[in-house]
DSSP file (Angstrom, degrees, kcal/mol; ACC not computed):
  #  RESIDUE AA STRUCTURE BP1 BP2  ACC     N-H-->O    O-->H-N    N-H-->O    O-->H-N    TCO  KAPPA ALPHA  PHI   PSI    X-CA   Y-CA   Z-CA
    1    1 A M              0   0    0      0, 0.0     0, 0.0     0, 0.0     0, 0.0   0.000 360.0 360.0 360.0 130.7   34.9   93.6   14.0
    2    2 A N        -     0   0    0      1,-0.1     0, 0.0     2,-0.0     0, 0.0  -0.718 360.0-159.1 -84.9 120.2   37.1   96.6   13.4
    3    3 A P  S    S+     0   0    0      0, 0.0     3,-0.2     0, 0.0    -1,-0.1   0.580  84.5  51.5 -77.3  -8.0   40.7   95.6   12.5
    4    4 A T    >   +     0   0    0      1,-0.1     3,-0.8     2,-0.1     4,-0.3  -0.312  58.7 130.5-124.9  51.2   42.2   99.0   13.5
    5    5 A P  T 3  S+     0   0    0      0, 0.0     3,-0.1     0, 0.0    -1,-0.1   0.702  75.9  50.9 -77.4 -14.9   41.0   99.8   17.0
    6    6 A H  T 3> S+     0   0    0     -3,-0.2     4,-2.0     1,-0.1     5,-0.2   0.282  78.6  97.3-106.0  10.9   44.6  100.6   18.3
    7    7 A I  H <> S+     0   0    0     -3,-0.8     4,-2.6     2,-0.2     5,-0.2   0.951  85.5  45.0 -66.3 -49.6   45.7  103.1   15.6
    8    8 A I  H  > S+     0   0    0     -4,-0.3     4,-2.4     2,-0.2     5,-0.2   0.944 115.8  44.9 -65.2 -49.3   44.9  106.3   17.5
    9    9 A P  H  > S+     0   0    0      0, 0.0     4,-2.2     0, 0.0    -1,-0.2   0.905 115.1  49.8 -61.6 -37.5   46.4  105.2   20.9
   10   10 A S  H  X S+     0   0    0     -4,-2.0     4,-2.3     2,-0.2    -2,-0.2   0.911 110.9  48.9 -65.2 -41.8   49.5  103.8   19.1
   11   11 A A  H  X S+     0   0    0     -4,-2.6     4,-2.4     1,-0.2    -1,-0.2   0.904 111.1  50.1 -64.5 -41.2   50.0  107.0   17.1
   12   12 A L  H  X S+     0   0    0     -4,-2.4     4,-2.5     2,-0.2    -1,-0.2   0.886 110.4  50.1 -65.3 -38.6   49.6  109.1   20.3
   13   13 A L  H  X S+     0   0    0     -4,-2.2     4,-2.6     2,-0.2    -2,-0.2   0.907 111.0  48.7 -65.8 -41.2   52.2  106.9   22.1
   14   14 A L  H  X S+     0   0    0     -4,-2.3     4,-2.3     2,-0.2    -2,-0.2   0.912 112.0  49.3 -63.3 -42.2   54.6  107.3   19.2
   15   15 A L  H  X S+     0   0    0     -4,-2.4     4,-2.3     2,-0.2    -2,-0.2   0.913 111.8  48.4 -63.2 -43.5   54.1  111.1   19.2
   16   16 A A  H  X S+     0   0    0     -4,-2.5     4,-2.4     1,-0.2    -2,-0.2   0.914 111.3  50.3 -63.5 -42.7   54.7  111.2   22.9
   17   17 A A  H  X S+     0   0    0     -4,-2.6     4,-2.4     2,-0.2    -2,-0.2   0.893 109.6  52.0 -62.7 -39.1   57.9  109.1   22.6
   18   18 A F  H  X S+     0   0    0     -4,-2.3     4,-2.4     2,-0.2    -2,-0.2   0.945 111.8  44.8 -61.5 -49.2   59.1  111.4   19.9
   19   19 A F  H  X S+     0   0    0     -4,-2.3     4,-2.4     1,-0.2    -2,-0.2   0.876 112.8  50.7 -66.3 -37.3   58.6  114.6   22.0
   20   20 A I  H  X S+     0   0    0     -4,-2.4     4,-2.6     2,-0.2    -1,-0.2   0.911 110.8  50.1 -65.2 -41.2   60.2  113.0   25.0
   21   21 A G  H  X S+     0   0    0     -4,-2.4     4,-2.6     2,-0.2    -2,-0.2   0.902 110.6  49.3 -62.1 -42.0   63.2  111.9   22.9
   22   22 A C  H  X S+     0   0    0     -4,-2.4     4,-2.5     2,-0.2    -2,-0.2   0.922 112.0  48.5 -62.7 -43.4   63.5  115.5   21.6
   23   23 A L  H  X S+     0   0    0     -4,-2.4     4,-2.4     2,-0.2    -2,-0.2   0.922 112.7  47.0 -64.0 -45.1   63.3  116.9   25.1
   24   24 A V  H  X S+     0   0    0     -4,-2.6     4,-2.6     2,-0.2     5,-0.2   0.916 113.1  49.8 -63.5 -43.3   65.9  114.5   26.5
   25   25 A G  H  X S+     0   0    0     -4,-2.6     4,-2.3     2,-0.2    -2,-0.2   0.906 110.9  49.4 -61.7 -42.0   68.2  115.1   23.5
   26   26 A Y  H  X S+     0   0    0     -4,-2.5     4,-2.1     2,-0.2    -2,-0.2   0.919 112.0  47.8 -63.0 -44.5   67.9  118.9   23.9
   27   27 A M  H  X S+     0   0    0     -4,-2.4     4,-2.4     1,-0.2    -2,-0.2   0.909 112.1  49.4 -66.1 -41.1   68.7  118.7   27.6
   28   28 A L  H  X>S+     0   0    0     -4,-2.6     4,-3.2     1,-0.2     5,-0.5   0.901 109.8  52.2 -63.6 -40.1   71.7  116.4   27.0
   29   29 A K  H  X5S+     0   0    0     -4,-2.3     4,-2.0     1,-0.2    -1,-0.2   0.908 111.7  46.4 -61.7 -42.2   73.0  118.8   24.4
   30   30 A R  H  X5S+     0   0    0     -4,-2.1     4,-0.7     2,-0.2    -2,-0.2   0.903 118.8  40.7 -68.0 -40.4   72.7  121.7   26.8
   31   31 A V  H  <5S+     0   0    0     -4,-2.4    -2,-0.2    -5,-0.2     3,-0.2   0.952 126.6  31.6 -74.3 -49.8   74.4  119.8   29.7
   32   32 A L  H ><5S+     0   0    0     -4,-3.2     3,-1.1    -5,-0.2    -3,-0.2   0.789 113.4  61.2 -81.6 -27.9   77.1  118.1   27.7
   33   33 A G  H ><<S+     0   0    0     -4,-2.0     3,-0.8    -5,-0.5    -1,-0.2   0.771  97.5  59.1 -70.0 -25.5   77.6  120.7   25.1
   34   34 A S  T 3< S+     0   0    0     -4,-0.7    -1,-0.2     1,-0.2    -2,-0.2   0.551  92.4  69.9 -81.0  -6.4   78.6  123.3   27.7
   35   35 A R  T <   +     0   0    0     -3,-1.1    -1,-0.2    -4,-0.2    -2,-0.1   0.143  66.7 130.7 -97.3  19.6   81.6  121.2   28.8
   36   36 A Q    <   -     0   0    0     -3,-0.8     2,-0.1     1,-0.1    -3,-0.0  -0.491  67.1-103.1 -72.6 141.9   83.7  121.6   25.7
   37   37 A P        -     0   0    0      0, 0.0    -1,-0.1     0, 0.0    -2,-0.0  -0.369  31.5-124.1 -66.5 143.9   87.3  122.6   26.4
   38   38 A V        -     0   0    0     -3,-0.1     5,-0.1    -2,-0.1    77,-0.0  -0.779  25.9-120.0 -89.5 124.6   88.1  126.3   25.8
   39   39 A P    >   -     0   0    0      0, 0.0     3,-1.9     0, 0.0     4,-0.1  -0.303  21.9-117.8 -62.0 149.7   90.9  126.8   23.3
   40   40 A S  G >  S+     0   0    0      1,-0.3     3,-0.9     2,-0.2    -2,-0.0   0.790 114.4  56.7 -61.7 -28.2   93.9  128.7   24.7
   41   41 A S  G >  S+     0   0    0      1,-0.2     3,-0.6     2,-0.1    -1,-0.3   0.591  94.2  69.4 -78.7  -8.9   93.4  131.5   22.2
   42   42 A A  G <   +     0   0    0     -3,-1.9    -1,-0.2     1,-0.2    -2,-0.2   0.282  69.8  93.1 -92.6  11.6   89.8  132.0   23.4
   43   43 A H  G <   +     0   0    0     -3,-0.9    -1,-0.2    -4,-0.1    -2,-0.1   0.478  59.5 111.2 -82.9  -0.2   90.8  133.4   26.8
   44   44 A S  S <  S-     0   0    0     -3,-0.6    -3,-0.0     2,-0.2     0, 0.0  -0.303  78.9-120.3 -70.6 159.4   90.7  137.0   25.5
   45   45 A A  S    S+     0   0    0      2,-0.0     2,-0.6     1,-0.0    -1,-0.1   0.819  96.7  71.9 -70.1 -30.1   87.9  139.2   26.8
   46   46 A K        -     0   0    0      2,-0.0     2,-0.4     0, 0.0    -2,-0.2  -0.771  67.3-166.7 -92.3 124.7   86.6  139.8   23.3
   47   47 A T        -     0   0    0     -2,-0.6    -5,-0.0    -4,-0.1    -2,-0.0  -0.915   3.5-158.3-110.0 138.1   84.8  136.8   21.8
   48   48 A T        -     0   0    0     -2,-0.4     4,-0.0     1,-0.0    -2,-0.0  -0.858  24.8-105.5-112.8 149.1   83.9  136.7   18.1
   49   49 A P        -     0   0    0      0, 0.0     3,-0.2     0, 0.0    -1,-0.0  -0.315  31.7-113.4 -67.6 158.0   81.2  134.6   16.4
   50   50 A A  S    S+     0   0    0      1,-0.3     2,-0.6    67,-0.1    -2,-0.0   0.895 108.4  29.6 -60.3 -42.7   82.4  131.6   14.4
   51   51 A I        +     0   0    0     67,-0.0    -1,-0.3    66,-0.0    66,-0.1  -0.938  68.0 166.7-123.3 108.5   81.2  133.1   11.1
   52   52 A A        +     0   0    0     -2,-0.6     5,-0.2    -3,-0.2     3,-0.1  -0.753   3.1 173.8-121.8  83.5   81.3  136.9   11.0
   53   53 A P  S    S+     0   0    0      0, 0.0    -1,-0.1     0, 0.0     3,-0.0   0.782  81.8  30.9 -65.5 -27.3   80.9  137.9    7.4
   54   54 A H  S    S+     0   0    0      1,-0.1     2,-1.0    40,-0.0    -2,-0.1   0.611 101.0  81.6-107.5 -13.3   80.7  141.6    8.0
   55   55 A A        -     0   0    0     -3,-0.1     2,-1.7     2,-0.1    -1,-0.1  -0.796  65.3-162.4 -95.0  99.3   82.9  142.0   11.1
   56   56 A Q        +     0   0    0     -2,-1.0     2,-0.8    -3,-0.0    38,-0.1  -0.570  20.0 166.4 -86.8  78.4   86.4  142.1    9.7
   57   57 A D        -     0   0    0     -2,-1.7    -5,-0.1    -5,-0.2    -2,-0.1  -0.842  16.9-170.8 -93.2 106.1   88.4  141.3   12.8
   58   58 A L        +     0   0    0     -2,-0.8     7,-0.3     1,-0.2     5,-0.2   0.673  21.8 175.7 -77.0 -15.6   91.9  140.4   11.5
   59   59 A G        +     0   0    0     -3,-0.1    -1,-0.2     3,-0.1    -3,-0.0  -0.151  49.9  27.6  57.8-136.8   93.0  139.2   14.9
   60   60 A D    >   -     0   0    0      1,-0.2     3,-1.8     2,-0.1     5,-0.4  -0.413  68.1-145.1 -64.4 122.9   96.5  137.7   15.3
   61   61 A P  G >  S+     0   0    0      0, 0.0     3,-1.4     0, 0.0    -1,-0.2   0.748  94.7  71.4 -63.5 -21.8   98.8  139.1   12.6
   62   62 A S  G 3  S+     0   0    0      1,-0.3    47,-0.1     2,-0.1    -2,-0.1   0.681  86.2  67.2 -68.9 -14.9  100.6  135.8   12.4
   63   63 A L  G <  S-     0   0    0     -3,-1.8    -1,-0.3    -5,-0.2    41,-0.1   0.720  99.5-137.0 -74.7 -20.8   97.5  134.4   10.6
   64   64 A G    <   +     0   0    0     -3,-1.4     2,-0.1    -4,-0.3    -2,-0.1   0.841  37.0 174.5  69.3  33.1   98.2  136.6    7.7
   65   65 A L        -     0   0    0     -5,-0.4     2,-0.3    -7,-0.3    -1,-0.2  -0.463  13.6-154.0 -76.2 146.5   94.5  137.6    7.3
   66   66 A L        -     0   0    0     29,-2.4    -1,-0.0    -2,-0.1     4,-0.0  -0.810  24.6-134.4-119.9 157.3   93.7  140.3    4.8
   67   67 A E  S    S-     0   0    0     -2,-0.3    28,-0.1     1,-0.2    -1,-0.1   0.698  92.6  -9.0 -80.6 -19.7   90.9  142.8    4.4
   68   68 A G  S    S-     0   0    0     27,-0.1    -1,-0.2     5,-0.0    29,-0.1  -0.971  92.4 -68.5-165.7 166.8   90.6  141.8    0.7
   69   69 A P    >   -     0   0    0      0, 0.0     3,-1.6     0, 0.0     2,-0.3  -0.352  54.1-107.2 -66.9 144.4   92.3  139.8   -2.0
   70   70 A I  G >  S+     0   0    0      1,-0.3     3,-1.0     3,-0.2    -4,-0.0  -0.542 105.6   9.3 -70.6 130.9   95.6  141.0   -3.2
   71   71 A G  G 3  S-     0   0    0     -2,-0.3    -1,-0.3     1,-0.2     3,-0.1   0.602 122.5 -82.9  73.8  10.7   95.3  142.4   -6.7
   72   72 A G  G <  S+     0   0    0     -3,-1.6     2,-0.5     1,-0.1    -1,-0.2   0.423 109.0 100.8  76.5  -3.6   91.6  142.2   -6.4
   73   73 A Q    <   -     0   0    0     -3,-1.0     2,-0.2    -5,-0.1    -3,-0.2  -0.963  58.1-155.1-121.9 119.0   91.5  138.5   -7.4
   74   74 A A        -     0   0    0     -2,-0.5    24,-0.2    -5,-0.1     2,-0.1  -0.600  25.6-108.5 -87.0 150.9   91.2  135.7   -4.8
   75   75 A D        -     0   0    0     22,-2.0     2,-1.5    -2,-0.2     3,-0.1  -0.390  36.9-102.3 -70.2 156.5   92.5  132.2   -5.4
   76   76 A D    >   -     0   0    0      1,-0.2     3,-2.0    -2,-0.1     4,-0.2  -0.655  40.5-177.2 -81.9  88.5   90.0  129.5   -6.0
   77   77 A L  G >  S+     0   0    0     -2,-1.5     3,-1.7     1,-0.3    -1,-0.2   0.644  71.1  79.7 -65.6 -13.8   90.1  127.9   -2.5
   78   78 A K  G 3  S+     0   0    0      1,-0.3    -1,-0.3    -3,-0.1     5,-0.2   0.631  74.9  76.3 -68.4 -11.8   87.7  125.3   -3.6
   79   79 A L  G <  S+     0   0    0     -3,-2.0     2,-0.5     2,-0.1    -1,-0.3   0.700  76.5  88.8 -70.4 -18.1   90.6  123.5   -5.2
   80   80 A I  S X  S-     0   0    0     -3,-1.7     3,-2.2    -4,-0.2     2,-0.2  -0.709  94.6-113.8 -79.3 125.3   91.6  122.4   -1.7
   81   81 A K  T 3  S+     0   0    0     -2,-0.5     3,-0.1     1,-0.3    -2,-0.1  -0.411 103.3  30.1 -62.6 127.8   89.9  119.1   -1.0
   82   82 A G  T 3  S+     0   0    0      1,-0.2     2,-0.6    -4,-0.2    -1,-0.3   0.266  95.3 104.5 104.2  -8.8   87.4  119.7    1.8
   83   83 A V    <   +     0   0    0     -3,-2.2    -1,-0.2    -5,-0.2    -3,-0.1  -0.924  46.5 175.9-108.5 117.1   86.6  123.3    0.9
   84   84 A G     >  -     0   0    0     -2,-0.6     4,-2.5    -3,-0.1     5,-0.2  -0.401  49.0 -82.2-105.2-174.0   83.4  123.9   -0.9
   85   85 A P  H  > S+     0   0    0      0, 0.0     4,-1.9     0, 0.0     5,-0.1   0.896 127.7  47.0 -59.3 -42.7   81.6  127.1   -2.0
   86   86 A K  H  > S+     0   0    0      2,-0.2     4,-1.9     1,-0.2     5,-0.1   0.935 114.0  46.5 -67.1 -45.0   80.1  127.8    1.5
   87   87 A L  H  > S+     0   0    0      1,-0.2     4,-2.7     2,-0.2    -1,-0.2   0.864 109.4  55.9 -65.7 -35.1   83.4  127.2    3.3
   88   88 A E  H  X S+     0   0    0     -4,-2.5     4,-2.5     1,-0.2    -1,-0.2   0.921 107.8  48.1 -61.7 -42.6   85.3  129.3    0.8
   89   89 A S  H  X S+     0   0    0     -4,-1.9     4,-2.4     2,-0.2    -2,-0.2   0.860 110.5  51.9 -67.4 -33.6   82.9  132.2    1.5
   90   90 A V  H  X S+     0   0    0     -4,-1.9     4,-1.1     2,-0.2    -2,-0.2   0.919 110.4  48.4 -66.0 -43.1   83.4  131.7    5.2
   91   91 A L  H  <>S+     0   0    0     -4,-2.7     5,-2.9     1,-0.2     3,-0.5   0.919 111.7  49.5 -62.8 -42.7   87.2  131.8    4.7
   92   92 A H  H ><5S+     0   0    0     -4,-2.5     3,-1.8     1,-0.2    -2,-0.2   0.921 107.9  53.8 -60.1 -43.7   86.9  135.0    2.6
   93   93 A A  H 3<5S+     0   0    0     -4,-2.4    -1,-0.2     1,-0.3    -2,-0.2   0.754 109.8  49.4 -63.6 -23.0   84.7  136.6    5.3
   94   94 A N  T 3<5S-     0   0    0     -4,-1.1    -1,-0.3    -3,-0.5    -2,-0.2   0.188 127.4 -94.8-103.9  16.1   87.5  135.8    7.8
   95   95 A G  T < 5S+     0   0    0     -3,-1.8   -29,-2.4     1,-0.2     2,-0.6   0.627  83.3 126.6  90.0  14.4   90.3  137.3    5.7
   96   96 A V      < +     0   0    0     -5,-2.9    -1,-0.2   -31,-0.2    -2,-0.2  -0.926  13.6 140.7-110.1 115.5   91.7  134.2    3.9
   97   97 A Y        +     0   0    0     -2,-0.6   -22,-2.0     1,-0.1     2,-0.3   0.568  53.7  56.0-124.4 -19.4   91.8  134.7    0.1
   98   98 A H    >>  -     0   0    0    -24,-0.2     4,-1.3     1,-0.1     3,-0.6  -0.879  69.1-129.0-129.2 151.7   95.0  133.0   -1.1
   99   99 A F  H 3> S+     0   0    0     -2,-0.3     4,-3.0     1,-0.2     5,-0.2   0.846 109.2  63.7 -60.8 -34.8   96.8  129.7   -1.0
  100  100 A S  H 3> S+     0   0    0      1,-0.2     4,-1.2     2,-0.2    -1,-0.2   0.841  99.2  53.4 -62.4 -32.8   99.9  131.5    0.2
  101  101 A Q  H <4 S+     0   0    0     -3,-0.6     4,-0.3     2,-0.2     3,-0.3   0.943 113.2  41.8 -65.5 -46.9   98.1  132.5    3.4
  102  102 A I  H >< S+     0   0    0     -4,-1.3     3,-1.4     1,-0.2    -2,-0.2   0.890 111.6  55.8 -67.7 -39.5   97.1  128.9    4.1
  103  103 A A  H 3< S+     0   0    0     -4,-3.0    -1,-0.2     1,-0.3    -2,-0.2   0.772 104.2  55.3 -64.4 -25.8  100.5  127.5    3.2
  104  104 A A  T 3< S+     0   0    0     -4,-1.2    -1,-0.3    -3,-0.3    -2,-0.2   0.507  81.5 116.6 -86.8  -4.4  102.2  129.9    5.7
  105  105 A W    <   -     0   0    0     -3,-1.4     2,-0.2    -4,-0.3   -42,-0.1  -0.412  45.1-167.0 -68.2 137.6  100.1  128.6    8.7
  106  106 A N     >  -     0   0    0     -2,-0.1     4,-2.7    23,-0.0     5,-0.2  -0.467  45.1 -80.6-107.4-173.1  102.0  126.9   11.5
  107  107 A A  H  > S+     0   0    0      1,-0.2     4,-2.3     2,-0.2     5,-0.2   0.885 131.4  49.1 -60.0 -40.0  100.5  124.9   14.4
  108  108 A K  H  > S+     0   0    0      2,-0.2     4,-2.2     1,-0.2    -1,-0.2   0.919 112.3  47.8 -65.9 -43.1   99.6  128.0   16.3
  109  109 A S  H  > S+     0   0    0      2,-0.2     4,-2.6     1,-0.2    -2,-0.2   0.898 111.2  50.9 -64.2 -40.7   97.9  129.6   13.3
  110  110 A I  H  X S+     0   0    0     -4,-2.7     4,-2.8     2,-0.2    -1,-0.2   0.916 110.1  49.5 -63.6 -43.2   96.0  126.4   12.6
  111  111 A A  H  X S+     0   0    0     -4,-2.3     4,-2.2    -5,-0.2    -1,-0.2   0.900 111.3  50.1 -62.5 -40.1   94.8  126.2   16.2
  112  112 A E  H  X S+     0   0    0     -4,-2.2     4,-2.7     2,-0.2    -2,-0.2   0.919 112.7  45.4 -64.5 -43.9   93.7  129.8   16.0
  113  113 A M  H  X S+     0   0    0     -4,-2.6     4,-2.6     2,-0.2     6,-0.2   0.889 110.4  54.2 -69.3 -37.6   91.8  129.3   12.7
  114  114 A N  H  X>S+     0   0    0     -4,-2.8     5,-1.9     1,-0.2     4,-0.8   0.934 114.5  41.5 -58.0 -45.2   90.2  126.1   14.1
  115  115 A A  H  <5S+     0   0    0     -4,-2.2     3,-0.3     3,-0.2    -2,-0.2   0.899 114.9  51.2 -68.5 -40.7   89.0  128.0   17.1
  116  116 A R  H  <5S+     0   0    0     -4,-2.7    -2,-0.2     1,-0.2    -1,-0.2   0.860 122.7  29.9 -65.5 -37.0   88.0  131.0   15.0
  117  117 A L  H  <5S-     0   0    0     -4,-2.6    -1,-0.2    -5,-0.2    -2,-0.2   0.345 104.6-120.9-107.4   4.7   85.9  129.0   12.5
  118  118 A S  T  <5 +     0   0    0     -4,-0.8    -3,-0.2    -3,-0.3    -4,-0.1   0.915  63.6 142.7  56.5  48.1   84.8  126.1   14.9
  119  119 A F      < -     0   0    0     -5,-1.9     3,-0.4    -6,-0.2    -4,-0.1   0.742  43.4-151.7 -90.8 -25.9   86.5  123.5   12.7
  120  120 A K  S    S-     0   0    0     -6,-0.5    -9,-0.1     1,-0.2    -5,-0.0   0.936  75.9 -31.4  53.1  56.4   87.8  121.2   15.5
  121  121 A G  S  > S+     0   0    0    -11,-0.2     4,-2.5   -10,-0.1    -1,-0.2   0.491 100.2 125.9  89.3   3.6   90.8  119.7   13.7
  122  122 A R  H  >  +     0   0    0     -3,-0.4     4,-2.5     1,-0.2     5,-0.2   0.871  69.7  57.4 -65.5 -36.2   89.4  119.8   10.2
  123  123 A I  H  4>S+     0   0    0      1,-0.2     5,-2.0     2,-0.2     4,-0.3   0.918 113.0  39.6 -61.7 -44.1   92.4  121.8    8.8
  124  124 A E  H >45S+     0   0    0      3,-0.2     3,-0.9     2,-0.2    -2,-0.2   0.922 114.1  53.9 -70.7 -43.9   94.9  119.2   10.0
  125  125 A R  H 3<5S+     0   0    0     -4,-2.5    -2,-0.2     1,-0.3    -1,-0.2   0.893 116.1  37.8 -58.9 -42.1   92.6  116.2    9.0
  126  126 A E  T 3<5S-     0   0    0     -4,-2.5    -1,-0.3    -5,-0.2    -2,-0.2   0.413 106.4-129.3 -93.1   2.0   92.2  117.4    5.4
  127  127 A K  T <>5 +     0   0    0     -3,-0.9     4,-2.1    -4,-0.3    -3,-0.2   0.908  41.0 168.8  54.5  52.2   95.8  118.6    5.2
  128  128 A W  H  ><S+     0   0    0     -5,-2.0     4,-2.9     1,-0.2     5,-0.2   0.887  70.6  55.3 -61.4 -40.1   95.0  122.1    3.9
  129  129 A V  H  > S+     0   0    0     -6,-0.3     4,-2.3     1,-0.2    -1,-0.2   0.942 110.9  42.8 -63.8 -48.1   98.5  123.5    4.5
  130  130 A S  H  > S+     0   0    0      1,-0.2     4,-2.2     2,-0.2    -1,-0.2   0.878 115.0  51.2 -66.7 -35.8  100.2  120.8    2.4
  131  131 A Q  H  X S+     0   0    0     -4,-2.1     4,-2.4     2,-0.2    -2,-0.2   0.916 110.3  49.1 -64.8 -41.8   97.5  121.0   -0.3
  132  132 A A  H  X S+     0   0    0     -4,-2.9     4,-2.0     2,-0.2    -2,-0.2   0.896 110.3  50.9 -65.0 -39.3   97.9  124.8   -0.4
  133  133 A K  H  X S+     0   0    0     -4,-2.3     4,-1.6     2,-0.2    -1,-0.2   0.906 111.1  48.7 -63.7 -41.0  101.7  124.4   -0.8
  134  134 A A  H  X>S+     0   0    0     -4,-2.2     5,-1.7     1,-0.2     4,-0.7   0.891 110.7  50.1 -65.7 -39.2  101.2  121.9   -3.6
  135  135 A L  H  <5S+     0   0    0     -4,-2.4     3,-0.4     1,-0.2    -1,-0.2   0.845 107.3  54.8 -68.4 -32.6   98.7  124.3   -5.4
  136  136 A L  H  <5S+     0   0    0     -4,-2.0    -1,-0.2     1,-0.2    -2,-0.2   0.876 106.7  50.9 -66.0 -36.7  101.3  127.1   -5.0
  137  137 A K  H  <5S-     0   0    0     -4,-1.6    -1,-0.2    -5,-0.1    -2,-0.2   0.633 118.6-115.2 -75.7 -12.6  103.9  125.0   -6.8
  138  138 A G  T  <5S+     0   0    0     -4,-0.7    -3,-0.2    -3,-0.4     2,-0.2   0.454  72.0 130.4  94.8   0.1  101.4  124.4   -9.5
  139  139 A S      < -     0   0    0     -5,-1.7    -1,-0.3     1,-0.1     2,-0.2  -0.502  65.0-100.1 -86.1 160.1  101.0  120.6   -9.0
  140  140 A K              0   0    0     -2,-0.2    -1,-0.1     1,-0.1    -5,-0.0  -0.547 360.0 360.0 -78.8 142.6   97.7  118.9   -8.7
  141  141 A V              0   0    0     -2,-0.2    -1,-0.1   -62,-0.2   -60,-0.1   0.476 360.0 360.0 -72.3 360.0   96.5  118.1   -5.2
């Protein structure tokens, strides 16, 4: 008597369930993902990608975005908790090089950067502005 007569049918059923789950997940993502609210700053005719490393669109002047670091030396933005090497490079690609830029952001600027970088509230949650102000004063975050 063969102890494993149901292995192949069971494996095929698991594989079918996996693919059906993937298909359902994909369809739900497409249907529900398209219903995200549009930020008020995104009503402009020109839309920019979330991460545009080579397209230096400085956008709203109130953001204080720069084409390059002042004095050729950028601040180590990784000192802000929640900013790692990849996020630092994304911020650099979007014109943010110094703690003073982040410290000067107001609610409108934060909303614009959240929309620009697809952060969805991360700047407020991790308190980047207060951390940047503390780093400017020289105290530890």
